[in-house]
C-alpha positions, 0 to 999 in steps of 0.5 A, spaced: 600 892 191 595 887 190 588 890 186 582 891 191 576 887 188 569 889 189 568 883 191 568 879 199 567 872 201 560 871 203 557 876 198 552 874 195 553 875 186 550 874 180 554 871 174 553 876 169 558 872 163 560 865 161 556 860 161 553 860 168 550 867 167 544 869 170 546 864 176 546 866 183 550 864 189 554 865 194 561 867 194 566 861 198 573 863 197 576 869 194 584 869 191 585 876 190 592 874 186 588 871 180 582 876 180 577 870 181 572 867 186 569 860 187 561 862 188 556 856 191 552 852 186 556 855 179 561 853 174 560 846 177 566 841 173 566 834 173 571 831 177 573 823 177 576 821 183 579 813 185 576 809 190 580 811 197 580 811 204 575 817 204 570 816 198 570 808 198 566 809 192 570 814 188 566 815 181 564 822 179 563 829 184 560 835 182 564 841 184 565 849 184 570 851 180 573 859 179 569 864 175 573 871 174 571 877 179 569 881 172 564 877 171 560 877 178 555 882 181 554 884 188 547 884 191 546 890 195 539 890 201 535 890 197 537 884 193 538 886 186 545 886 183 548 893 183 555 897 182 560 898 188 563 904 189 568 905 195 568 912 199 570 914 207 565 913 212 564 920 216 562 917 222 568 910 223 573 914 218 574 907 214 574 904 207 566 901 205 563 899 199 557 903 197 551 901 192 552 906 185 545 903 183 540 905 190 538 912 191 540 912 197 547 910 195 546 905 202 553 901 205 554 894 203 557 890 209 
């Protein structure tokens, strides 16, 4: 059984540890097996490429690399980083994520 992560594709997150600490971005991809995610504009690496038909010049490209999920914190609707909890919604009877920081315990989509 695969572990559930507190982040999903499309979430806005803040990096809370590592070289990119404090940076914010949107989650582009999540790899559940490795507990990692790619965040837009965060953890950039330099990739050297040879000239080819797509890139005729070649050169050094900046590209996002993976960030471990434990180093990411999701933003709630007010735009502040928050911890995430899971509960069953009374209306829909489905498992939903909610913000632990807000007083209303609002649902995060």
